Each structure stands twice: as C-alpha cells, then as structure tokens.
N, C-alpha and C positions, 0 to 999 in steps of 0.2 A: 718586621711591620713593613706593612703594605709602601710603597716609593710613591710619592703625590705627580699624578702625571702632568707633563710639561704641556703649556699651553702659551702661543704669542698670539699677545692685542697688536695686530697689524695700525704697523703705523706706517699711515699712508699721507700724512696731512690734514689729516679731520680733528679735529679738536674736543678737548675736553676725553680722553681717553687712560690718566691715571687712575681716574676711581673706578675706570673698572680694569686696571691692574691692580688694586689693592680690594677692590670686591673679589677679584680668582685669587686672590692669597688666600681669603679670607675664609673662602668654599673649601682651599685645599689643598692648592693645585702650587707648581712653581711655573713662574711667569716671566715672560722677559717682552716690555712691548720695543716694536725694529719693523722695519720695512726688510727686514734681510731676505728674499724669497727662498733659499739653502732651507732657512732657520724655518720659514713658514711652512714650508716643507715637509721639514721632519718630526715637529710638535703634532704631540698626541693630540691637538687639540689648536683651532685657531676660529680669534676670533675678529669678526670682523664690526666693529662700531661706524657711528655714523649720526655727523650732525649740521644741523645747516642743510641747505638748498638742492637738491634729491640730481639735477643736472654737474654743480659742481661735486659732488662725491663722488659721483658716478664719473666725472673728469676724472679725478685726482687717481683715483679705483684705479684707471687706464694708463694712465700716463705714468703711473710708481707700478705700473704690470699686475698690480692688485689682482685683476680679473683672472690673468691668466694662473696668479696661485688656487686662490680659490675656483677654479677649473679641473685644476691637474688632480685637486685633494679630491673633490668632489669626483672625479672619476677615476681614485680610485679607491673611494669606500672610505673617505676621511673625514672625521666631524669638524664642522665648519660651524659655528654659531654667530648671527647678522644679528646686530642691536638698533634701535631707531631705525634711522636711514639707512643702516647697513644691513637692517631687513630689508625695505623699500627695493632698493637697489634689484635685491633677487629676481623681481617681477620684468616684465617685458621691456614694459612705456614708465614714465612718470609726467603729467602734466601736473603741469608750478606755475600759474600769472601767466597764463597762454602760450608757453611755452613748452613744448616737450622735449624731452630726451628719452632714448632706449637705452633700457637698463640693460642687464647679467642674462637673462631669462629665463633662469632657472625653474622659474615658473611662468607660466603663460598668466597676461594680465595685467592692469593697466593699474598705478594710482594714483588717485584723486583728489581733491579737498571735501574734506567732509562737510554736511548737510547740517549743521552745526548752530543753535542761538552766539555762543560764542566761542572764536574761535583766537590762539593754539586752545587746544585741548587737552590743558595743565593742571597737574595735578595727582588724587589717588582715583583712582575706579578700580569697579569690580571685575573679574573675568567671569566666563564658564568658558573652563578645559573638556575639552574631548575626555569623555569617560576613559579611553587609552591610556591617557595622556601620562609619560613620565617624565617629562618637565617637573608638571604640576602635580605628582606626586605629595600627598600631605598637603595641599596647600589652594585646595578648591573652594576654603572657607578667606580666601585673602585678600588686602587690595594691594596695588600696583601703582609707581608710578607712573603717569606720562608726560610727553611736551609736545603735540606737532598739531597741523591742522588738517593733514595730509594720510592718506592711509589706502592698502586696498579694504578693499566693498564686499569683493566674492571673489568665489574660489572655482574653476572649472578645470585643472587641471585629474585627470581621468586616471586610476591607473589599477594596470589588470593583473589580477594574481599569474606567477605566486606574489607581486609586493607587496606590502603591506597597503593599508591603507594611510595616505597623511592625516596624521593630530592637528585638528583646528580648534584652536582657542579664540572663542569672541568676547569683543568690547562692544558697549554703545556709547556714543558720545554724541546724539540727536540721530546721527543710523548708526548701524551693528558695522563693523570692523572689525579684519584682522588684527587681536591683541598677540598672535602668533601661533607656528605652523611647526611640526613636527616632521619629518619627511625621510625619511631614512637617514642618513650622515648627512642633512643639509636642517639647521633649525633655524628661528627667527624669531625676535619678540619687538612687540611696535615701542613697547614699552624699555625705561632704563632697568633692567632690574640692580643693575652696582647702588640706584638711591633707591630701590624698595625696600630698605633698609634688612631685617631676617627675612623677611618672606623673601627678597633678591636673593638675599644670598645664599634661601634654601635648594633654588628653581637654579640657579649656579652649583650647587652641589649636584642637585640633581643630573644634571649637565654634566658633570667631572664623571657619576658613575657611572656614563652610557660610555667613555673612552677609553 
C-alpha cells in the first residue's frame, strides 16, 4: 500500500484553514495544521492558504517567518501550493484600496482589482486550463469556487530551456485573470479548491500525485 503524502497547511494567522485541512485529507494526504517551521520544511507538500487583504496576509506571513519557509522549500525544489490570497502574495506587489504592499516576488507582476461590474467575484466559474496542466487533469469542464476582488491579470515571467514553461490557467470575471499557475515546485490557485466540491478534491488529489 502506498504511503499517504505528508502535507502541512501553514498556520500563520490567516483564517478559514480547517476546510483546507479536511479537503486535503479527503484527497489522500496526512495533514498537519501548524506554524512550526521544521515541520513545514520536512513535509512532502506545503499549502499556504490566504484570506483577507493582501497587505495583512503578507504581514502575517513575514511576522511568522512563513516567507522564509516558502523560500527555503522552493530553493530545494520542494512543492508549495498557494490558495486565494496565498496565490496573490507570490507576486511582486499587491495594490488594494490605494495602498501598495510588497509580495514575496516569486513571480513578477502586480495583483490589482478586477475591472468587473460586480465585486467581489463570488461563486462558481469555469476556467481554461493549459493543455499540459497536471492540476486540471480530467477537470477541463469543471467549475470552481471563487471569492475575491483582486487578481493577477497578466503573466510576464519568461522561462528559458531547459526549464519547462509554466502552465497557466485563466478565468474571466469582467476581465481575464490567472485562476491557477503551475511553475515547477510552486503551484497556486486563485479559487478555493477546498470549497469546490468533488472537482476541488480531484484537483488536490492531482497535486498530491506530484509530491
């Protein structure tokens, strides 16, 4: 019998983490919710949730040294999955209600407000996965659950061979925005897989298969 992969959901003060723990368990992982840096470094996979304002989330990450954990894992090629604002803070900057905050800078780009008639973008939406996506294998026609008003709306990172090109998944609410990115050991979703029913569980199962 294959051992269940170990996953740490990083506990750094961002709310609504227990549903992520439960979804990952259903997807087939042994999950621990902790802010312990050694545990987060040692796990097969690290999930970085995020709920609320960009500047508050990045501040909580830095004050708990979660930024260092993410950086060290990625430097060693160890998988990390960001969710919602946990995806947004991976970019260089976030601009929210007139204030600007520096992100983790793993990817170039700025997270800005969606130009849409209704905000927040709340509810189920379709996505357009990259043809080579691992996360969305078998899920091309599914819908996922979003709750956000801000997103990364372009992609400027250029990756040169022999490194594989990032796999980008897009969605539209008023304007196109990045719904998910798969970039080597670093993956992220703007939507909430843990709130996306069986499709979300399948996506998490697909991610666990990469660990």
